[in-house]
mmCIF file of the N, C-alpha and C atoms, coordinates in Angstrom:
data_MODEL
# 
_entry.id   MODEL 
# 
loop_
_atom_site.group_PDB 
_atom_site.id 
_atom_site.type_symbol 
_atom_site.label_atom_id 
_atom_site.label_alt_id 
_atom_site.label_comp_id 
_atom_site.label_asym_id 
_atom_site.label_entity_id 
_atom_site.label_seq_id 
_atom_site.pdbx_PDB_ins_code 
_atom_site.Cartn_x 
_atom_site.Cartn_y 
_atom_site.Cartn_z 
_atom_site.occupancy 
_atom_site.B_iso_or_equiv 
_atom_site.pdbx_formal_charge 
_atom_site.auth_seq_id 
_atom_site.auth_comp_id 
_atom_site.auth_asym_id 
_atom_site.auth_atom_id 
_atom_site.pdbx_PDB_model_num 
ATOM 1   N N  . MET A 1 1  ? -71.715 240.445 104.690 1.00 0.00 ? 1  MET A N  1 
ATOM 2   C CA . MET A 1 1  ? -72.964 240.310 105.390 1.00 0.00 ? 1  MET A CA 1 
ATOM 3   C C  . MET A 1 1  ? -74.084 240.673 104.429 1.00 0.00 ? 1  MET A C  1 
ATOM 4   N N  . VAL A 1 2  ? -75.074 239.835 104.360 1.00 0.00 ? 2  VAL A N  1 
ATOM 5   C CA . VAL A 1 2  ? -76.250 240.076 103.536 1.00 0.00 ? 2  VAL A CA 1 
ATOM 6   C C  . VAL A 1 2  ? -77.464 239.995 104.444 1.00 0.00 ? 2  VAL A C  1 
ATOM 7   N N  . LYS A 1 3  ? -78.334 240.989 104.352 1.00 0.00 ? 3  LYS A N  1 
ATOM 8   C CA . LYS A 1 3  ? -79.543 240.979 105.175 1.00 0.00 ? 3  LYS A CA 1 
ATOM 9   C C  . LYS A 1 3  ? -80.632 240.148 104.519 1.00 0.00 ? 3  LYS A C  1 
ATOM 10  N N  . SER A 1 4  ? -81.505 239.613 105.354 1.00 0.00 ? 4  SER A N  1 
ATOM 11  C CA . SER A 1 4  ? -82.647 238.845 104.858 1.00 0.00 ? 4  SER A CA 1 
ATOM 12  C C  . SER A 1 4  ? -83.625 239.787 104.160 1.00 0.00 ? 4  SER A C  1 
ATOM 13  N N  . SER A 1 5  ? -84.585 239.220 103.430 1.00 0.00 ? 5  SER A N  1 
ATOM 14  C CA . SER A 1 5  ? -85.534 240.055 102.689 1.00 0.00 ? 5  SER A CA 1 
ATOM 15  C C  . SER A 1 5  ? -86.361 240.948 103.609 1.00 0.00 ? 5  SER A C  1 
ATOM 16  N N  . ASP A 1 6  ? -86.641 240.495 104.821 1.00 0.00 ? 6  ASP A N  1 
ATOM 17  C CA . ASP A 1 6  ? -87.395 241.333 105.763 1.00 0.00 ? 6  ASP A CA 1 
ATOM 18  C C  . ASP A 1 6  ? -86.477 242.269 106.557 1.00 0.00 ? 6  ASP A C  1 
ATOM 19  N N  . ARG A 1 7  ? -85.149 242.166 106.306 1.00 0.00 ? 7  ARG A N  1 
ATOM 20  C CA . ARG A 1 7  ? -84.127 243.011 106.892 1.00 0.00 ? 7  ARG A CA 1 
ATOM 21  C C  . ARG A 1 7  ? -84.037 242.870 108.420 1.00 0.00 ? 7  ARG A C  1 
ATOM 22  N N  . LYS A 1 8  ? -84.580 241.779 108.959 1.00 0.00 ? 8  LYS A N  1 
ATOM 23  C CA . LYS A 1 8  ? -84.519 241.541 110.402 1.00 0.00 ? 8  LYS A CA 1 
ATOM 24  C C  . LYS A 1 8  ? -83.332 240.672 110.799 1.00 0.00 ? 8  LYS A C  1 
ATOM 25  N N  . LYS A 1 9  ? -82.769 239.950 109.827 1.00 0.00 ? 9  LYS A N  1 
ATOM 26  C CA . LYS A 1 9  ? -81.639 239.066 110.089 1.00 0.00 ? 9  LYS A CA 1 
ATOM 27  C C  . LYS A 1 9  ? -80.507 239.409 109.134 1.00 0.00 ? 9  LYS A C  1 
ATOM 28  N N  . ALA A 1 10 ? -79.318 239.016 109.504 1.00 0.00 ? 10 ALA A N  1 
ATOM 29  C CA . ALA A 1 10 ? -78.157 239.208 108.637 1.00 0.00 ? 10 ALA A CA 1 
ATOM 30  C C  . ALA A 1 10 ? -77.372 237.907 108.595 1.00 0.00 ? 10 ALA A C  1 
ATOM 31  N N  . TYR A 1 11 ? -76.830 237.609 107.435 1.00 0.00 ? 11 TYR A N  1 
ATOM 32  C CA . TYR A 1 11 ? -76.067 236.381 107.264 1.00 0.00 ? 11 TYR A CA 1 
ATOM 33  C C  . TYR A 1 11 ? -74.647 236.711 106.830 1.00 0.00 ? 11 TYR A C  1 
ATOM 34  N N  . ILE A 1 12 ? -73.729 235.902 107.282 1.00 0.00 ? 12 ILE A N  1 
ATOM 35  C CA . ILE A 1 12 ? -72.332 236.045 106.878 1.00 0.00 ? 12 ILE A CA 1 
ATOM 36  C C  . ILE A 1 12 ? -72.182 235.332 105.545 1.00 0.00 ? 12 ILE A C  1 
ATOM 37  N N  . VAL A 1 13 ? -71.636 236.033 104.557 1.00 0.00 ? 13 VAL A N  1 
ATOM 38  C CA . VAL A 1 13 ? -71.481 235.479 103.218 1.00 0.00 ? 13 VAL A CA 1 
ATOM 39  C C  . VAL A 1 13 ? -70.040 235.631 102.774 1.00 0.00 ? 13 VAL A C  1 
ATOM 40  N N  . TYR A 1 14 ? -69.469 234.546 102.283 1.00 0.00 ? 14 TYR A N  1 
ATOM 41  C CA . TYR A 1 14 ? -68.184 234.575 101.583 1.00 0.00 ? 14 TYR A CA 1 
ATOM 42  C C  . TYR A 1 14 ? -68.541 234.319 100.134 1.00 0.00 ? 14 TYR A C  1 
ATOM 43  N N  . PRO A 1 15 ? -68.567 235.365 99.310  1.00 0.00 ? 15 PRO A N  1 
ATOM 44  C CA . PRO A 1 15 ? -69.071 235.243 97.933  1.00 0.00 ? 15 PRO A CA 1 
ATOM 45  C C  . PRO A 1 15 ? -68.516 234.028 97.196  1.00 0.00 ? 15 PRO A C  1 
ATOM 46  N N  . GLY A 1 16 ? -69.447 233.292 96.598  1.00 0.00 ? 16 GLY A N  1 
ATOM 47  C CA . GLY A 1 16 ? -69.094 232.112 95.830  1.00 0.00 ? 16 GLY A CA 1 
ATOM 48  C C  . GLY A 1 16 ? -68.750 230.890 96.656  1.00 0.00 ? 16 GLY A C  1 
ATOM 49  N N  . GLU A 1 17 ? -68.742 231.013 97.978  1.00 0.00 ? 17 GLU A N  1 
ATOM 50  C CA . GLU A 1 17 ? -68.277 229.922 98.836  1.00 0.00 ? 17 GLU A CA 1 
ATOM 51  C C  . GLU A 1 17 ? -69.241 229.482 99.933  1.00 0.00 ? 17 GLU A C  1 
ATOM 52  N N  . TYR A 1 18 ? -69.788 230.437 100.692 1.00 0.00 ? 18 TYR A N  1 
ATOM 53  C CA . TYR A 1 18 ? -70.484 230.069 101.931 1.00 0.00 ? 18 TYR A CA 1 
ATOM 54  C C  . TYR A 1 18 ? -71.491 231.141 102.329 1.00 0.00 ? 18 TYR A C  1 
ATOM 55  N N  . CYS A 1 19 ? -72.578 230.695 102.940 1.00 0.00 ? 19 CYS A N  1 
ATOM 56  C CA . CYS A 1 19 ? -73.549 231.594 103.565 1.00 0.00 ? 19 CYS A CA 1 
ATOM 57  C C  . CYS A 1 19 ? -73.985 230.947 104.874 1.00 0.00 ? 19 CYS A C  1 
ATOM 58  N N  . SER A 1 20 ? -74.203 231.753 105.891 1.00 0.00 ? 20 SER A N  1 
ATOM 59  C CA . SER A 1 20 ? -74.580 231.217 107.202 1.00 0.00 ? 20 SER A CA 1 
ATOM 60  C C  . SER A 1 20 ? -76.080 230.964 107.342 1.00 0.00 ? 20 SER A C  1 
ATOM 61  N N  . CYS A 1 21 ? -76.858 231.153 106.266 1.00 0.00 ? 21 CYS A N  1 
ATOM 62  C CA . CYS A 1 21 ? -78.311 230.946 106.371 1.00 0.00 ? 21 CYS A CA 1 
ATOM 63  C C  . CYS A 1 21 ? -78.662 229.465 106.440 1.00 0.00 ? 21 CYS A C  1 
ATOM 64  N N  . PRO A 1 22 ? -79.821 229.134 107.025 1.00 0.00 ? 22 PRO A N  1 
ATOM 65  C CA . PRO A 1 22 ? -80.248 227.738 107.123 1.00 0.00 ? 22 PRO A CA 1 
ATOM 66  C C  . PRO A 1 22 ? -80.457 227.091 105.747 1.00 0.00 ? 22 PRO A C  1 
ATOM 67  N N  . ASP A 1 23 ? -80.919 227.861 104.773 1.00 0.00 ? 23 ASP A N  1 
ATOM 68  C CA . ASP A 1 23 ? -81.141 227.318 103.438 1.00 0.00 ? 23 ASP A CA 1 
ATOM 69  C C  . ASP A 1 23 ? -79.838 226.809 102.829 1.00 0.00 ? 23 ASP A C  1 
ATOM 70  N N  . TYR A 1 24 ? -78.759 227.565 103.015 1.00 0.00 ? 24 TYR A N  1 
ATOM 71  C CA . TYR A 1 24 ? -77.468 227.113 102.502 1.00 0.00 ? 24 TYR A CA 1 
ATOM 72  C C  . TYR A 1 24 ? -77.064 225.802 103.179 1.00 0.00 ? 24 TYR A C  1 
ATOM 73  N N  . LEU A 1 25 ? -77.200 225.743 104.475 1.00 0.00 ? 25 LEU A N  1 
ATOM 74  C CA . LEU A 1 25 ? -76.804 224.545 105.213 1.00 0.00 ? 25 LEU A CA 1 
ATOM 75  C C  . LEU A 1 25 ? -77.572 223.313 104.735 1.00 0.00 ? 25 LEU A C  1 
ATOM 76  N N  . PHE A 1 26 ? -78.909 223.423 104.680 1.00 0.00 ? 26 PHE A N  1 
ATOM 77  C CA . PHE A 1 26 ? -79.724 222.246 104.398 1.00 0.00 ? 26 PHE A CA 1 
ATOM 78  C C  . PHE A 1 26 ? -79.916 221.951 102.911 1.00 0.00 ? 26 PHE A C  1 
ATOM 79  N N  . SER A 1 27 ? -80.035 222.969 102.074 1.00 0.00 ? 27 SER A N  1 
ATOM 80  C CA . SER A 1 27 ? -80.308 222.739 100.649 1.00 0.00 ? 27 SER A CA 1 
ATOM 81  C C  . SER A 1 27 ? -79.061 222.680 99.789  1.00 0.00 ? 27 SER A C  1 
ATOM 82  N N  . VAL A 1 28 ? -78.008 223.367 100.210 1.00 0.00 ? 28 VAL A N  1 
ATOM 83  C CA . VAL A 1 28 ? -76.789 223.405 99.404  1.00 0.00 ? 28 VAL A CA 1 
ATOM 84  C C  . VAL A 1 28 ? -75.739 222.469 99.993  1.00 0.00 ? 28 VAL A C  1 
ATOM 85  N N  . PHE A 1 29 ? -75.310 222.743 101.198 1.00 0.00 ? 29 PHE A N  1 
ATOM 86  C CA . PHE A 1 29 ? -74.188 222.015 101.785 1.00 0.00 ? 29 PHE A CA 1 
ATOM 87  C C  . PHE A 1 29 ? -74.531 220.556 102.107 1.00 0.00 ? 29 PHE A C  1 
ATOM 88  N N  . LEU A 1 30 ? -75.580 220.343 102.880 1.00 0.00 ? 30 LEU A N  1 
ATOM 89  C CA . LEU A 1 30 ? -75.928 218.980 103.278 1.00 0.00 ? 30 LEU A CA 1 
ATOM 90  C C  . LEU A 1 30 ? -76.776 218.255 102.235 1.00 0.00 ? 30 LEU A C  1 
ATOM 91  N N  . GLY A 1 31 ? -77.750 218.967 101.684 1.00 0.00 ? 31 GLY A N  1 
ATOM 92  C CA . GLY A 1 31 ? -78.696 218.318 100.778 1.00 0.00 ? 31 GLY A CA 1 
ATOM 93  C C  . GLY A 1 31 ? -78.237 218.193 99.343  1.00 0.00 ? 31 GLY A C  1 
ATOM 94  N N  . GLY A 1 32 ? -77.407 219.120 98.885  1.00 0.00 ? 32 GLY A N  1 
ATOM 95  C CA . GLY A 1 32 ? -76.951 219.089 97.513  1.00 0.00 ? 32 GLY A CA 1 
ATOM 96  C C  . GLY A 1 32 ? -78.057 219.298 96.489  1.00 0.00 ? 32 GLY A C  1 
ATOM 97  N N  . ARG A 1 33 ? -79.196 219.834 96.929  1.00 0.00 ? 33 ARG A N  1 
ATOM 98  C CA . ARG A 1 33 ? -80.321 220.039 96.017  1.00 0.00 ? 33 ARG A CA 1 
ATOM 99  C C  . ARG A 1 33 ? -80.141 221.285 95.152  1.00 0.00 ? 33 ARG A C  1 
ATOM 100 N N  . ARG A 1 34 ? -79.331 222.212 95.637  1.00 0.00 ? 34 ARG A N  1 
ATOM 101 C CA . ARG A 1 34 ? -79.078 223.449 94.893  1.00 0.00 ? 34 ARG A CA 1 
ATOM 102 C C  . ARG A 1 34 ? -77.609 223.777 94.959  1.00 0.00 ? 34 ARG A C  1 
ATOM 103 N N  . ARG A 1 35 ? -77.175 224.647 94.055  1.00 0.00 ? 35 ARG A N  1 
ATOM 104 C CA . ARG A 1 35 ? -75.771 225.048 94.021  1.00 0.00 ? 35 ARG A CA 1 
ATOM 105 C C  . ARG A 1 35 ? -75.509 226.300 94.863  1.00 0.00 ? 35 ARG A C  1 
ATOM 106 N N  . THR A 1 36 ? -76.577 227.042 95.186  1.00 0.00 ? 36 THR A N  1 
ATOM 107 C CA . THR A 1 36 ? -76.393 228.293 95.918  1.00 0.00 ? 36 THR A CA 1 
ATOM 108 C C  . THR A 1 36 ? -77.681 228.680 96.637  1.00 0.00 ? 36 THR A C  1 
ATOM 109 N N  . CYS A 1 37 ? -77.598 229.697 97.471  1.00 0.00 ? 37 CYS A N  1 
ATOM 110 C CA . CYS A 1 37 ? -78.788 230.261 98.129  1.00 0.00 ? 37 CYS A CA 1 
ATOM 111 C C  . CYS A 1 37 ? -78.978 231.689 97.614  1.00 0.00 ? 37 CYS A C  1 
ATOM 112 N N  . TYR A 1 38 ? -80.098 232.294 97.963  1.00 0.00 ? 38 TYR A N  1 
ATOM 113 C CA . TYR A 1 38 ? -80.402 233.648 97.498  1.00 0.00 ? 38 TYR A CA 1 
ATOM 114 C C  . TYR A 1 38 ? -79.387 234.681 98.002  1.00 0.00 ? 38 TYR A C  1 
ATOM 115 N N  . HIS A 1 39 ? -78.871 234.476 99.184  1.00 0.00 ? 39 HIS A N  1 
ATOM 116 C CA . HIS A 1 39 ? -77.929 235.447 99.750  1.00 0.00 ? 39 HIS A CA 1 
ATOM 117 C C  . HIS A 1 39 ? -76.616 235.454 98.982  1.00 0.00 ? 39 HIS A C  1 
ATOM 118 N N  . LEU A 1 40 ? -76.143 234.263 98.582  1.00 0.00 ? 40 LEU A N  1 
ATOM 119 C CA . LEU A 1 40 ? -74.934 234.194 97.765  1.00 0.00 ? 40 LEU A CA 1 
ATOM 120 C C  . LEU A 1 40 ? -75.169 234.834 96.403  1.00 0.00 ? 40 LEU A C  1 
ATOM 121 N N  . LEU A 1 41 ? -76.356 234.604 95.824  1.00 0.00 ? 41 LEU A N  1 
ATOM 122 C CA . LEU A 1 41 ? -76.682 235.243 94.549  1.00 0.00 ? 41 LEU A CA 1 
ATOM 123 C C  . LEU A 1 41 ? -76.701 236.760 94.693  1.00 0.00 ? 41 LEU A C  1 
ATOM 124 N N  . ALA A 1 42 ? -77.297 237.240 95.774  1.00 0.00 ? 42 ALA A N  1 
ATOM 125 C CA . ALA A 1 42 ? -77.359 238.682 96.016  1.00 0.00 ? 42 ALA A CA 1 
ATOM 126 C C  . ALA A 1 42 ? -75.961 239.281 96.170  1.00 0.00 ? 42 ALA A C  1 
ATOM 127 N N  . ALA A 1 43 ? -75.100 238.574 96.890  1.00 0.00 ? 43 ALA A N  1 
ATOM 128 C CA . ALA A 1 43 ? -73.727 239.064 97.070  1.00 0.00 ? 43 ALA A CA 1 
ATOM 129 C C  . ALA A 1 43 ? -72.983 239.111 95.741  1.00 0.00 ? 43 ALA A C  1 
ATOM 130 N N  . ASP A 1 44 ? -73.154 238.079 94.911  1.00 0.00 ? 44 ASP A N  1 
ATOM 131 C CA . ASP A 1 44 ? -72.495 238.055 93.604  1.00 0.00 ? 44 ASP A CA 1 
ATOM 132 C C  . ASP A 1 44 ? -72.962 239.211 92.725  1.00 0.00 ? 44 ASP A C  1 
ATOM 133 N N  . ILE A 1 45 ? -74.262 239.464 92.705  1.00 0.00 ? 45 ILE A N  1 
ATOM 134 C CA . ILE A 1 45 ? -74.805 240.566 91.913  1.00 0.00 ? 45 ILE A CA 1 
ATOM 135 C C  . ILE A 1 45 ? -74.291 241.900 92.436  1.00 0.00 ? 45 ILE A C  1 
ATOM 136 N N  . ALA A 1 46 ? -74.321 242.077 93.744  1.00 0.00 ? 46 ALA A N  1 
ATOM 137 C CA . ALA A 1 46 ? -73.853 243.339 94.345  1.00 0.00 ? 46 ALA A CA 1 
ATOM 138 C C  . ALA A 1 46 ? -72.387 243.597 94.021  1.00 0.00 ? 46 ALA A C  1 
ATOM 139 N N  . LEU A 1 47 ? -71.562 242.572 94.100  1.00 0.00 ? 47 LEU A N  1 
ATOM 140 C CA . LEU A 1 47 ? -70.137 242.738 93.780  1.00 0.00 ? 47 LEU A CA 1 
ATOM 141 C C  . LEU A 1 47 ? -69.933 243.057 92.303  1.00 0.00 ? 47 LEU A C  1 
ATOM 142 N N  . ARG A 1 48 ? -70.639 242.334 91.443  1.00 0.00 ? 48 ARG A N  1 
ATOM 143 C CA . ARG A 1 48 ? -70.500 242.544 90.005  1.00 0.00 ? 48 ARG A CA 1 
ATOM 144 C C  . ARG A 1 48 ? -70.933 243.958 89.588  1.00 0.00 ? 48 ARG A C  1 
ATOM 145 N N  . GLU A 1 49 ? -72.024 244.431 90.190  1.00 0.00 ? 49 GLU A N  1 
ATOM 146 C CA . GLU A 1 49 ? -72.564 245.745 89.840  1.00 0.00 ? 49 GLU A CA 1 
ATOM 147 C C  . GLU A 1 49 ? -72.027 246.865 90.731  1.00 0.00 ? 49 GLU A C  1 
ATOM 148 N N  . LYS A 1 50 ? -71.128 246.507 91.629  1.00 0.00 ? 50 LYS A N  1 
ATOM 149 C CA . LYS A 1 50 ? -70.554 247.469 92.583  1.00 0.00 ? 50 LYS A CA 1 
ATOM 150 C C  . LYS A 1 50 ? -71.646 248.227 93.339  1.00 0.00 ? 50 LYS A C  1 
ATOM 151 N N  . ARG A 1 51 ? -72.625 247.466 93.801  1.00 0.00 ? 51 ARG A N  1 
ATOM 152 C CA . ARG A 1 51 ? -73.749 248.020 94.553  1.00 0.00 ? 51 ARG A CA 1 
ATOM 153 C C  . ARG A 1 51 ? -73.721 247.477 95.974  1.00 0.00 ? 51 ARG A C  1 
ATOM 154 N N  . TYR A 1 52 ? -72.706 247.807 96.688  1.00 0.00 ? 52 TYR A N  1 
ATOM 155 C CA . TYR A 1 52 ? -72.569 247.389 98.078  1.00 0.00 ? 52 TYR A CA 1 
ATOM 156 C C  . TYR A 1 52 ? -71.907 248.530 98.839  1.00 0.00 ? 52 TYR A C  1 
ATOM 157 N N  . ARG A 1 53 ? -71.923 248.414 100.126 1.00 0.00 ? 53 ARG A N  1 
ATOM 158 C CA . ARG A 1 53 ? -71.235 249.420 100.930 1.00 0.00 ? 53 ARG A CA 1 
ATOM 159 C C  . ARG A 1 53 ? -70.374 248.725 101.959 1.00 0.00 ? 53 ARG A C  1 
ATOM 160 N N  . GLU A 1 54 ? -69.310 249.368 102.276 1.00 0.00 ? 54 GLU A N  1 
ATOM 161 C CA . GLU A 1 54 ? -68.423 248.847 103.306 1.00 0.00 ? 54 GLU A CA 1 
ATOM 162 C C  . GLU A 1 54 ? -68.827 249.466 104.627 1.00 0.00 ? 54 GLU A C  1 
ATOM 163 N N  . LEU A 1 55 ? -68.781 248.681 105.654 1.00 0.00 ? 55 LEU A N  1 
ATOM 164 C CA . LEU A 1 55 ? -69.189 249.119 106.981 1.00 0.00 ? 55 LEU A CA 1 
ATOM 165 C C  . LEU A 1 55 ? -67.985 249.040 107.898 1.00 0.00 ? 55 LEU A C  1 
ATOM 166 N N  . GLU A 1 56 ? -67.677 250.136 108.500 1.00 0.00 ? 56 GLU A N  1 
ATOM 167 C CA . GLU A 1 56 ? -66.589 250.167 109.470 1.00 0.00 ? 56 GLU A CA 1 
ATOM 168 C C  . GLU A 1 56 ? -67.199 250.271 110.860 1.00 0.00 ? 56 GLU A C  1 
ATOM 169 N N  . VAL A 1 57 ? -66.874 249.332 111.694 1.00 0.00 ? 57 VAL A N  1 
ATOM 170 C CA . VAL A 1 57 ? -67.410 249.296 113.053 1.00 0.00 ? 57 VAL A CA 1 
ATOM 171 C C  . VAL A 1 57 ? -66.401 249.964 113.977 1.00 0.00 ? 57 VAL A C  1 
ATOM 172 N N  . ASN A 1 58 ? -66.821 251.072 114.582 1.00 0.00 ? 58 ASN A N  1 
ATOM 173 C CA . ASN A 1 58 ? -65.907 251.887 115.377 1.00 0.00 ? 58 ASN A CA 1 
ATOM 174 C C  . ASN A 1 58 ? -66.137 251.828 116.881 1.00 0.00 ? 58 ASN A C  1 
ATOM 175 N N  . SER A 1 59 ? -67.203 251.196 117.292 1.00 0.00 ? 59 SER A N  1 
ATOM 176 C CA . SER A 1 59 ? -67.463 251.179 118.731 1.00 0.00 ? 59 SER A CA 1 
ATOM 177 C C  . SER A 1 59 ? -68.011 249.821 119.159 1.00 0.00 ? 59 SER A C  1 
ATOM 178 N N  . GLU A 1 60 ? -67.944 249.572 120.428 1.00 0.00 ? 60 GLU A N  1 
ATOM 179 C CA . GLU A 1 60 ? -68.485 248.343 120.999 1.00 0.00 ? 60 GLU A CA 1 
ATOM 180 C C  . GLU A 1 60 ? -69.990 248.255 120.760 1.00 0.00 ? 60 GLU A C  1 
ATOM 181 N N  . ALA A 1 61 ? -70.685 249.390 120.857 1.00 0.00 ? 61 ALA A N  1 
ATOM 182 C CA . ALA A 1 61 ? -72.136 249.412 120.646 1.00 0.00 ? 61 ALA A CA 1 
ATOM 183 C C  . ALA A 1 61 ? -72.484 249.029 119.214 1.00 0.00 ? 61 ALA A C  1 
ATOM 184 N N  . GLU A 1 62 ? -71.739 249.539 118.245 1.00 0.00 ? 62 GLU A N  1 
ATOM 185 C CA . GLU A 1 62 ? -71.978 249.190 116.845 1.00 0.00 ? 62 GLU A CA 1 
ATOM 186 C C  . GLU A 1 62 ? -71.730 247.706 116.610 1.00 0.00 ? 62 GLU A C  1 
ATOM 187 N N  . TRP A 1 63 ? -70.644 247.186 117.187 1.00 0.00 ? 63 TRP A N  1 
ATOM 188 C CA . TRP A 1 63 ? -70.326 245.776 117.030 1.00 0.00 ? 63 TRP A CA 1 
ATOM 189 C C  . TRP A 1 63 ? -71.416 244.912 117.644 1.00 0.00 ? 63 TRP A C  1 
ATOM 190 N N  . ARG A 1 64 ? -71.916 245.271 118.818 1.00 0.00 ? 64 ARG A N  1 
ATOM 191 C CA . ARG A 1 64 ? -72.972 244.485 119.471 1.00 0.00 ? 64 ARG A CA 1 
ATOM 192 C C  . ARG A 1 64 ? -74.241 244.450 118.624 1.00 0.00 ? 64 ARG A C  1 
ATOM 193 N N  . LYS A 1 65 ? -74.604 245.582 118.022 1.00 0.00 ? 65 LYS A N  1 
ATOM 194 C CA . LYS A 1 65 ? -75.786 245.631 117.163 1.00 0.00 ? 65 LYS A CA 1 
ATOM 195 C C  . LYS A 1 65 ? -75.595 244.716 115.952 1.00 0.00 ? 65 LYS A C  1 
ATOM 196 N N  . LEU A 1 66 ? -74.464 244.809 115.300 1.00 0.00 ? 66 LEU A N  1 
ATOM 197 C CA . LEU A 1 66 ? -74.171 243.984 114.139 1.00 0.00 ? 66 LEU A CA 1 
ATOM 198 C C  . LEU A 1 66 ? -74.150 242.502 114.523 1.00 0.00 ? 66 LEU A C  1 
ATOM 199 N N  . TYR A 1 67 ? -73.502 242.184 115.604 1.00 0.00 ? 67 TYR A N  1 
ATOM 200 C CA . TYR A 1 67 ? -73.413 240.811 116.084 1.00 0.00 ? 67 TYR A CA 1 
ATOM 201 C C  . TYR A 1 67 ? -74.804 240.256 116.390 1.00 0.00 ? 67 TYR A C  1 
ATOM 202 N N  . GLY A 1 68 ? -75.684 241.091 116.962 1.00 0.00 ? 68 GLY A N  1 
ATOM 203 C CA . GLY A 1 68 ? -77.057 240.677 117.246 1.00 0.00 ? 68 GLY A CA 1 
ATOM 204 C C  . GLY A 1 68 ? -77.816 240.318 115.986 1.00 0.00 ? 68 GLY A C  1 
ATOM 205 N N  . GLU A 1 69 ? -77.613 241.087 114.921 1.00 0.00 ? 69 GLU A N  1 
ATOM 206 C CA . GLU A 1 69 ? -78.269 240.792 113.651 1.00 0.00 ? 69 GLU A CA 1 
ATOM 207 C C  . GLU A 1 69 ? -77.762 239.468 113.079 1.00 0.00 ? 69 GLU A C  1 
ATOM 208 N N  . ILE A 1 70 ? -76.480 239.241 113.189 1.00 0.00 ? 70 ILE A N  1 
ATOM 209 C CA . ILE A 1 70 ? -75.910 237.993 112.680 1.00 0.00 ? 70 ILE A CA 1 
ATOM 210 C C  . ILE A 1 70 ? -76.418 236.806 113.491 1.00 0.00 ? 70 ILE A C  1 
ATOM 211 N N  . LEU A 1 71 ? -76.457 236.930 114.825 1.00 0.00 ? 71 LEU A N  1 
ATOM 212 C CA . LEU A 1 71 ? -76.964 235.846 115.672 1.00 0.00 ? 71 LEU A CA 1 
ATOM 213 C C  . LEU A 1 71 ? -78.430 235.541 115.383 1.00 0.00 ? 71 LEU A C  1 
ATOM 214 N N  . ALA A 1 72 ? -79.214 236.570 115.090 1.00 0.00 ? 72 ALA A N  1 
ATOM 215 C CA . ALA A 1 72 ? -80.617 236.363 114.772 1.00 0.00 ? 72 ALA A CA 1 
ATOM 216 C C  . ALA A 1 72 ? -80.770 235.462 113.552 1.00 0.00 ? 72 ALA A C  1 
ATOM 217 N N  . GLY A 1 73 ? -79.845 235.567 112.606 1.00 0.00 ? 73 GLY A N  1 
ATOM 218 C CA . GLY A 1 73 ? -79.862 234.700 111.435 1.00 0.00 ? 73 GLY A CA 1 
ATOM 219 C C  . GLY A 1 73 ? -79.600 233.253 111.774 1.00 0.00 ? 73 GLY A C  1 
ATOM 220 N N  . PHE A 1 74 ? -78.777 232.994 112.770 1.00 0.00 ? 74 PHE A N  1 
ATOM 221 C CA . PHE A 1 74 ? -78.469 231.627 113.178 1.00 0.00 ? 74 PHE A CA 1 
ATOM 222 C C  . PHE A 1 74 ? -79.597 231.012 113.988 1.00 0.00 ? 74 PHE A C  1 
ATOM 223 N N  . ILE A 1 75 ? -80.273 231.828 114.781 1.00 0.00 ? 75 ILE A N  1 
ATOM 224 C CA . ILE A 1 75 ? -81.286 231.322 115.712 1.00 0.00 ? 75 ILE A CA 1 
ATOM 225 C C  . ILE A 1 75 ? -82.583 230.969 115.002 1.00 0.00 ? 75 ILE A C  1 
ATOM 226 N N  . LYS A 1 76 ? -83.017 231.772 114.060 1.00 0.00 ? 76 LYS A N  1 
ATOM 227 C CA . LYS A 1 76 ? -84.316 231.544 113.395 1.00 0.00 ? 76 LYS A CA 1 
ATOM 228 C C  . LYS A 1 76 ? -84.219 230.569 112.263 1.00 0.00 ? 76 LYS A C  1 
# 
């Protein structure tokens, strides 16, 4: 999961493969205008520099909050 620059949305990222952001869908996957989006680049850098954190979701409330952030990325 990578958050947007304003930290209001979150996108699902499979490093080197896929991002759920609209830019990936329209500019990379469908349009072929670019090879990647900013979120994939951010994930690659974070993995390479080991600057990420793992999140363990332990409750229904935590999952709902996380899910809401991910849905916000799809809606906007």
